[in-house]
N, C-alpha and C positions, 0 to 999 in steps of 0.2 A: 133612285139612280139605276140606270140600266147597265147590266153587266155584259151585254152583247149576246151573241148567239152561243148556246152551250157547245162545248167541244165534243166532237164525235169520238175522238181517240185521246188517250192520255198524252201521247207523244207520237211523233212520226220519225221515220228514218229514211233518208233519201238514199237511193242507190241508182246505179246505171248498168246497162248491159249493151253489148254490141249486136247489131242486126246485120248479117251479111247481105250484100247487095242482091243476091238471088232471092232473098226473102222480103225485099222491100215492098213488093206488091201485096204480099200477105199482111205485112204490117199496116200498109195504107188501108186495106180492107178492114182490118181490125179497128183502126181509129174511126173509120167511117161508120162501122156498125155500132160502136160505142156511142157515137153522136146520135145516130138514129134511135137507139134504145135509151138515150139520155142517161147513160151510166158513166161512171168514172173509169178511165183506162186502168188506173192503179187498182181499183177495186176488182175489176175483171181479171187482172193479172194475179192478184192475191187469191181469187177464187180458183183459178187454174192451178196455182201452186198448192193450195190447200187440198184440192182434189188429187193431185199427183202424190202428195205426201200421204194422204189417207189410203191410197191404193198401193203404195210401194214401201211404206215404212215397216220395218227397220232396214230394208234393203235385202239383198240376196244373201242368206246365211250360208250358202254352199261354199265350199272351198274352191278357189279359182283353179282352172285347169292347168295353167303353167306350173303350179306347184307339184303336180304329178308327172308332167312330161319332162321336167328338168330345165325348161326354159325359164329365164328370169323374167319377172314382170317388168313392164315398161318403166316404172319408177326407178328401178335399179339401173337399167340401161341409161336412163336420162342422168342419173346421179353420176355414173361413170363418165358420160360425155362431158358434163359440166366440170367434173374434177380434172379430167384430162385437159380441158381448155384452160382452167385456172393454173394447173401445173405447168403447162407449156409457157404461159405468160410469165410465171415466176422463174422458169428455167432461162428465159431470155434475159431477165434481169441479172441472173447469176453469170451467164455466159458472156454478156456484153459488159459486165461490171458497171452497170448503171447505178447511180445513187451513192449515197454515203455509206459508211460502215454500218450504222444501225439499220438502214434500209436494206442492205445486203443480208444482215443477220435475220431480219424479219422474213425476207424472201426465203432464206435457207430453212427457217422453221416451218414456213408454209409448205415448202417442198417436202420436207421430212414427214409432215403430217399427211400430205396428199399421197405420198408413197405408201405409207402404212394403210391408209384407207383403200387405195387401189389394190394393194396386195390381197386384202381380204375379199374385195369384190371380184378380183380376177379368178379366185378359186371357184366362186359361184358360177361365173360366166364362161370360164375356160376359153378366154379370147387371147390370141397371140399378139394382137395389136396393143392390148393393155400391158402385156408382159414386156413388149419392146419399149413402150413408153417408160415403164418402171426402170428397166435397165439403163435407158438413156439418162433418166433422172439420177440414178445412183452414180453413174460416171461423172455427171456434172457436179454432184455433191462432193464426190471424192476429189475432183480437181479443185473445186472451190475451197475445200478444207485444207488441201495440201498447199495452196497458194497463200492461205491465211496464216499458216504457221511459219 
């Protein structure tokens, strides 16, 4: 009884990635070259990834410059931006009194949590816009609490 062709790999993992339009010609050339060389596109990508990892692993162990200049790294700024966006959404819920009691209570809890988080981040960034958002949130919370009682 024939078992078929032996497997080359124990298992595979499918993945995808985006190719910006400005690199489409490069990608088409890559596909064409892999056909000419009679190799798998996946195998050539894996070879490139393996070469990159062997040349760059474990990454740059140096301390990043912003930690010495006082600027916060991008992830902190993004975290603040997203926190403010979510906070403003919850503030609208409280200001417009949308939803039932439990919904309002959950929104209030999220606002309180966001205010605490933004307070600690604002000390790192020293940004007046964050402080203004925190002050607005505190006023809305105070008004919401007084109306609830």
